[in-house]
C-alpha positions in Angstrom: -2.4 -24.7 -3.0 -4.1 -25.0 0.4 -7.3 -23.3 1.5 -7.1 -21.4 4.8 -10.0 -20.2 6.9 -9.7 -16.6 7.8 -10.2 -17.5 11.5 -7.0 -19.5 11.4 -4.9 -16.4 10.5 -3.2 -14.7 13.4 -4.9 -11.5 14.7 -2.4 -8.6 14.9 -4.9 -5.9 16.2 -7.4 -7.5 18.5 -9.6 -4.4 18.8 -10.3 -4.6 15.0 -10.0 -8.4 14.7 -7.3 -7.5 12.0 -5.7 -10.3 10.1 -3.1 -10.1 7.4 -4.6 -12.3 4.7 -1.9 -11.8 2.1 1.4 -10.0 2.0 4.1 -9.3 -0.6 6.6 -6.4 -1.0 4.1 -4.2 -3.0 0.8 -5.0 -1.2 -0.8 -6.2 2.1 -4.4 -7.5 2.2 -5.9 -7.1 5.6 -9.3 -8.3 7.0 -10.8 -5.8 9.5 -14.0 -5.9 11.6 -15.7 -3.1 13.5 -18.4 -4.1 15.9 -21.8 -2.3 16.1 -21.1 1.3 17.3 -17.3 0.9 17.1 -15.0 3.6 15.5 -11.4 3.7 14.5 -9.4 6.8 15.4 -8.4 9.3 12.7 -5.0 8.3 11.3 -2.8 8.6 8.2 -1.3 5.9 6.0 1.8 6.6 3.9 0.5 4.1 1.4 -2.5 4.1 -1.0 -5.4 2.2 0.6 -8.3 0.4 -1.1 -11.2 -0.8 1.0 -14.0 -3.2 0.1 -17.0 -3.6 2.3 -17.7 -7.3 2.7 -20.5 -7.1 5.2 -22.6 -4.4 6.8 -22.4 -0.7 6.3 -20.1 2.1 7.6 -18.8 5.6 7.2 -15.4 6.5 6.0 -14.6 9.9 7.4 -11.8 12.1 5.9 -10.8 15.6 6.9 -13.5 17.2 4.7 -15.9 14.4 3.6 -17.8 11.4 4.9 -18.7 8.5 2.7 -21.5 6.1 3.5 -20.5 2.7 2.2 -22.5 -0.6 2.1 -21.8 -4.2 1.2 -19.9 -4.6 -2.1 -18.8 -0.9 -2.2 -15.2 -0.1 -2.7 -13.2 3.1 -2.2 -9.6 4.2 -2.7 -7.9 6.5 -0.2 -4.7 8.1 -1.5 -1.7 8.1 0.7 -1.4 11.0 3.2 -5.2 11.4 3.7 -6.3 11.5 7.3 -9.2 9.1 7.7 -11.3 6.9 10.1 -13.9 4.2 9.8 -17.1 4.3 11.9 -19.7 1.6 12.3 -22.9 3.4 13.3 -25.1 0.3 12.5 -26.4 -2.4 14.8 -24.4 -5.2 13.1 -20.7 -6.0 12.3 -18.8 -4.1 9.6 -16.4 -6.3 7.7 -13.8 -4.8 5.4 -11.0 -5.9 3.2 -8.2 -3.3 3.3 -5.6 -3.4 0.5 -2.4 -1.5 1.4 -0.4 -0.6 -1.8 3.3 0.1 -1.2 5.2 2.0 -3.9 
């Protein structure tokens, strides 16, 4: 065992400070950050997604609903759902994204 600081993990999407924290064939765990006022474009994943808000607050928008989520909230987004995250606050939004492969 060896502890690793999240800042020592390589960033693969700089605009979201995205870092793959853990990966195995069935699951990826990804750390994401949206700065104040930042939004992610609408997109679809072909995997089930689970999100945990670690810090801040944000809006998860789908085609027909918007969810307001705060620190310690979690939400599951089934595969094939178009969605986007928006940080409409004045502070950083930190998320843990869990991508579940079938």
